[in-house]
LODRENKOL-140968 format. One line per field, with one value per residue (C-alpha): residue in one letter; x, y, z. Coordinates in Angstrom, 3 decimals, decimal comma. Example, Ala and Ser with C-alpha at 12.3 -4.5 7.8 and 13.67 -1.06 7.14 Angstrom:
2
residu: (a s)
xx: (12,300 13,670)
yy: (-4,500 -1,060)
zz: (7,800 7,140)
***
This chain:
313
residu: (m n m a l l f d g s l i v l i l a v a v w t m a v r n s f a a v i g y a t y g l l l a l a w v r l a a v d a a l t e a a i g g g l t s v l l i r a v v r l r s s e s a a r a e t p g r v s r l l a a v l a g s v t a a l a l v v l t l p e p a p t l a p q v a a n i a s t s l g n a v t g v l l s f r a i d t l l e a v v l v f a l i a v w t l t p d p l w g g r p g p r y e l d e n g m l a y l a r l l p p l g i v v a v y v l w v g a d l p g g k f q a g t l l a a m w l l a i m a g l v e a p p i s q r w l r g a l v l g t v v f l a i g f a g v p l a g a f l a y p e g h a k p l i i a i e a a s m l s i a l t l g l l v l g p p e r g a)
xx: (-15,631 -13,400 -13,337 -9,576 -8,981 -11,276 -9,458 -6,024 -7,100 -8,579 -5,405 -3,237 -5,423 -5,365 -1,571 -1,082 -3,593 -1,943 1,500 0,386 -1,399 1,670 3,852 1,328 0,196 1,914 1,554 4,552 2,679 -0,034 2,670 4,193 0,792 0,366 3,796 2,901 -0,356 1,537 3,936 1,103 -0,646 2,593 2,808 -0,670 0,450 3,414 1,009 -1,066 2,150 2,786 5,970 5,215 8,831 8,829 5,404 6,614 9,697 7,695 5,146 7,820 10,408 8,538 5,163 6,341 9,851 10,537 7,243 8,228 11,565 9,788 7,299 10,178 11,808 8,554 8,239 11,802 11,302 7,799 9,110 10,651 7,848 5,970 9,123 9,767 6,233 6,787 9,764 7,983 10,296 10,335 8,734 12,076 12,926 9,519 9,759 13,216 12,009 9,013 11,214 13,679 10,908 9,286 12,626 13,306 9,798 10,171 13,577 12,248 9,243 11,572 13,763 10,752 9,092 12,272 13,271 14,087 11,697 12,237 13,755 17,287 17,183 19,375 16,363 17,312 20,786 19,320 16,709 19,401 21,587 19,163 18,889 22,556 21,618 19,106 16,785 13,068 12,650 13,957 14,097 16,489 18,516 18,890 19,661 22,247 23,786 23,429 23,094 25,090 27,228 24,100 22,707 26,004 26,014 22,439 23,605 26,565 24,306 22,178 25,243 26,319 22,809 23,104 26,540 24,994 22,331 24,960 26,924 24,072 25,055 26,251 29,895 29,173 26,735 28,885 28,871 25,653 22,210 19,931 16,339 14,575 14,261 10,877 9,254 7,800 4,128 3,794 0,021 -0,074 -1,271 2,049 4,007 1,549 1,974 5,765 5,792 3,310 4,311 8,158 8,336 5,758 7,503 10,863 9,385 7,671 10,883 12,935 10,241 10,167 13,958 13,999 11,253 12,829 15,041 12,043 9,059 8,499 10,489 14,089 16,431 14,927 11,410 12,632 15,002 12,177 10,036 12,866 13,489 9,793 9,769 12,940 11,530 8,289 10,220 12,225 9,158 7,426 10,387 11,272 14,777 17,134 18,636 22,334 25,078 26,468 29,996 29,443 31,792 29,319 26,784 29,182 30,308 26,702 25,990 28,665 28,206 26,105 28,555 31,560 29,962 28,902 32,448 34,067 31,934 32,442 36,235 36,213 34,565 37,734 39,867 36,915 34,696 36,885 35,189 34,281 30,824 30,689 29,598 31,205 29,048 26,488 27,029 25,190 22,023 23,617 26,033 23,197 21,162 24,215 24,509 20,794 20,857 23,823 22,374 18,989 20,557 22,538 19,502 17,327 19,827 20,444 16,761 16,005 18,846 17,796 14,359 15,829 17,992 21,233 22,265 20,328 21,617 24,890 26,008)
yy: (-109,978 -107,773 -104,203 -103,876 -107,089 -105,894 -102,551 -104,190 -106,657 -103,878 -101,827 -104,749 -105,289 -101,572 -101,352 -104,315 -102,936 -99,510 -101,115 -103,229 -100,278 -98,045 -100,594 -101,298 -97,781 -96,340 -92,635 -91,386 -88,709 -91,187 -93,606 -90,913 -90,151 -93,879 -93,996 -91,093 -92,807 -96,035 -94,206 -92,669 -96,029 -97,575 -94,826 -95,822 -99,454 -98,500 -96,695 -99,889 -101,724 -99,158 -97,982 -94,259 -93,276 -95,320 -93,919 -90,317 -91,029 -92,855 -90,046 -87,347 -89,046 -91,792 -90,178 -86,564 -85,620 -88,564 -87,930 -84,286 -85,417 -87,835 -85,180 -82,871 -85,703 -86,389 -82,714 -82,665 -85,867 -85,114 -84,136 -87,574 -89,601 -90,267 -91,626 -93,849 -95,260 -96,219 -98,383 -101,544 -104,258 -107,521 -110,704 -112,178 -109,112 -109,130 -112,862 -112,507 -109,605 -111,666 -114,661 -112,488 -110,781 -114,134 -115,597 -112,735 -113,021 -116,764 -116,361 -113,772 -115,981 -118,946 -116,963 -115,790 -119,220 -121,084 -118,834 -120,865 -120,921 -118,831 -116,396 -115,181 -111,839 -109,475 -108,013 -109,424 -107,871 -104,548 -104,585 -105,299 -102,371 -99,744 -98,087 -97,027 -94,535 -92,703 -92,433 -93,025 -93,700 -97,200 -96,501 -93,575 -95,609 -98,503 -96,291 -94,144 -96,764 -100,330 -99,506 -96,281 -97,260 -97,885 -94,497 -92,812 -94,399 -93,201 -89,611 -90,182 -91,698 -88,536 -86,396 -88,750 -88,543 -84,748 -84,995 -87,250 -84,597 -81,864 -83,855 -83,107 -79,418 -77,973 -76,862 -73,113 -73,136 -75,082 -73,330 -71,467 -71,430 -74,492 -74,239 -71,420 -67,879 -67,268 -63,839 -62,366 -61,435 -59,262 -59,687 -63,317 -66,192 -68,056 -65,091 -64,862 -68,544 -68,279 -65,575 -67,322 -70,997 -71,102 -69,751 -72,338 -75,048 -74,291 -74,499 -77,800 -79,171 -78,313 -79,892 -83,063 -83,284 -82,683 -85,142 -87,750 -88,755 -89,955 -90,026 -90,644 -88,115 -87,423 -85,802 -87,113 -85,975 -82,608 -82,133 -82,777 -80,122 -77,585 -78,418 -77,911 -74,492 -73,436 -74,525 -72,665 -69,429 -69,984 -70,731 -67,630 -65,510 -64,367 -65,860 -67,082 -70,550 -70,227 -70,914 -74,381 -72,946 -71,318 -72,793 -72,372 -74,411 -77,272 -77,179 -77,338 -80,294 -82,415 -80,960 -83,879 -86,462 -84,599 -84,321 -87,973 -89,082 -86,782 -88,197 -91,707 -91,441 -89,776 -92,952 -94,960 -93,415 -92,433 -95,526 -98,185 -98,489 -96,525 -94,916 -95,878 -93,254 -92,541 -93,702 -91,086 -88,967 -90,976 -88,865 -85,398 -86,758 -88,417 -85,193 -83,295 -85,761 -85,467 -81,648 -81,387 -84,077 -82,307 -79,199 -81,229 -83,340 -80,236 -78,626 -81,848 -82,609 -79,042 -79,000 -82,396 -80,981 -77,842 -79,970 -79,068 -75,409 -73,701 -70,132 -68,386 -67,433)
zz: (-5,849 -3,699 -5,072 -4,538 -6,491 -9,268 -9,445 -9,542 -12,223 -14,344 -13,913 -15,096 -18,170 -18,957 -18,625 -20,958 -23,458 -23,533 -23,901 -26,869 -28,483 -28,054 -29,845 -32,611 -33,536 -36,622 -35,806 -33,813 -31,882 -30,894 -29,741 -27,512 -25,979 -25,367 -23,724 -21,425 -20,473 -19,855 -17,501 -15,500 -15,217 -13,959 -11,350 -10,182 -10,074 -7,858 -5,528 -5,277 -4,372 -1,591 -3,366 -3,303 -4,022 -7,207 -8,130 -7,783 -9,894 -12,564 -12,810 -12,992 -15,211 -17,069 -17,593 -17,643 -18,709 -21,018 -22,808 -23,381 -24,836 -27,163 -28,279 -29,193 -31,126 -32,998 -33,937 -35,257 -37,263 -38,564 -42,017 -42,467 -40,856 -44,107 -45,723 -42,711 -42,901 -46,513 -45,541 -44,414 -43,023 -44,966 -43,711 -42,658 -40,562 -38,889 -38,235 -36,682 -34,514 -33,358 -32,552 -30,642 -28,642 -27,881 -26,787 -24,410 -22,961 -22,505 -20,871 -18,411 -17,604 -17,052 -14,669 -12,651 -12,517 -11,535 -8,639 -5,540 -2,585 -0,611 -3,118 -2,297 -0,495 1,476 3,274 6,702 6,513 5,372 8,142 10,714 9,620 8,287 11,712 11,479 8,733 11,008 7,994 8,314 4,588 3,880 0,115 0,582 3,030 0,605 -2,410 -0,637 1,656 0,396 -3,321 -3,348 -6,344 -8,453 -7,431 -8,285 -11,736 -12,347 -11,893 -14,215 -16,892 -16,939 -17,666 -20,460 -21,939 -22,018 -23,653 -26,308 -27,004 -27,218 -29,802 -32,252 -32,206 -35,540 -35,292 -35,788 -32,845 -30,375 -27,042 -27,859 -26,277 -26,456 -27,596 -29,438 -28,150 -26,553 -26,703 -23,513 -23,510 -20,412 -20,282 -21,338 -19,160 -19,572 -18,196 -15,294 -14,456 -14,848 -12,181 -9,886 -9,937 -9,684 -6,089 -5,041 -7,075 -5,478 -1,972 -2,819 -4,377 -1,286 0,888 -1,232 -0,967 2,784 3,681 1,391 4,304 6,306 3,898 0,164 -1,850 -2,804 -5,274 -8,537 -7,696 -6,397 -9,344 -11,800 -10,108 -10,285 -13,949 -14,737 -13,032 -14,870 -18,223 -17,527 -16,942 -20,140 -22,291 -20,910 -22,030 -18,502 -18,634 -21,341 -21,575 -20,643 -23,215 -22,701 -22,733 -19,324 -16,732 -13,897 -15,859 -16,493 -12,880 -11,662 -13,955 -12,255 -8,758 -7,547 -8,852 -7,413 -3,956 -4,122 -5,011 -2,440 0,376 -1,007 -1,024 2,409 3,672 2,978 5,788 8,011 7,826 6,221 2,817 -0,278 0,079 3,760 6,280 9,657 12,537 13,519 10,397 7,748 7,640 7,198 4,587 2,660 2,752 1,438 -1,450 -2,176 -2,151 -4,528 -6,784 -6,894 -8,449 -10,986 -11,902 -12,344 -14,721 -16,624 -17,134 -18,191 -20,717 -22,056 -22,836 -24,430 -26,715 -28,499 -28,986 -31,773 -31,336 -30,715 -27,225)
***
């Protein structure tokens, strides 16, 4: 048997097994660890499919940041976990859930199996026009040119997710600092790493953003790296989380969306359509959108991990 085929088959079985185990396990922390493992396995699957951009995003967001958010949620809810375990759904509820899950699975299988041959695709049109963007990375070209509205909405959704987290803030603490206060240990290993790694992480993040125009990379991967470096400095006690009432912070959170919309609306008189780019200027405009979005994504992801304000400003 071909080794590549054996590896791919084993990877599929492992992904399915981890997914089933994550859903079936009763311990919340174990389920989160299973979810993180599932995300990393999916990243490996994307690599096998030659979708390195998707693999980087899955590893950073799915396997990394989302898992951290879930771990924080588990810690906050640990006191009520035993009571939740005692509340076992009735047979009717479990039967209805099983029927609903089976129906959705069957519907998805039916859609996939009844696709016309050849499947409908816009690939020829994209291939014929992708050169006008001057981008070497087809993924970035598609996301910022042919699916620009979807990409814009993804950035907006992140901000709304942060607003949802902030709504959990007690009224007396509104406008305060998110997360606990971390004490600085000058001789500690965490402080050492927080001084050593962020300069390297920032350089790598800028590189990942810059090469995203022609190679795998982009704003989400770079923003996640920046968020991780910022959180490391906060947890080491080198810097404080900013109060959410700061105007510069709120402005930075929407900077990516504002730049995206400004360039999009400028396309109406200059290129004849919303989110269209003037001929010969697509690449610099896309890089400008990516750079502004990277900063907003980094702040948003970091604040999502820190959670709602827990201290006064």
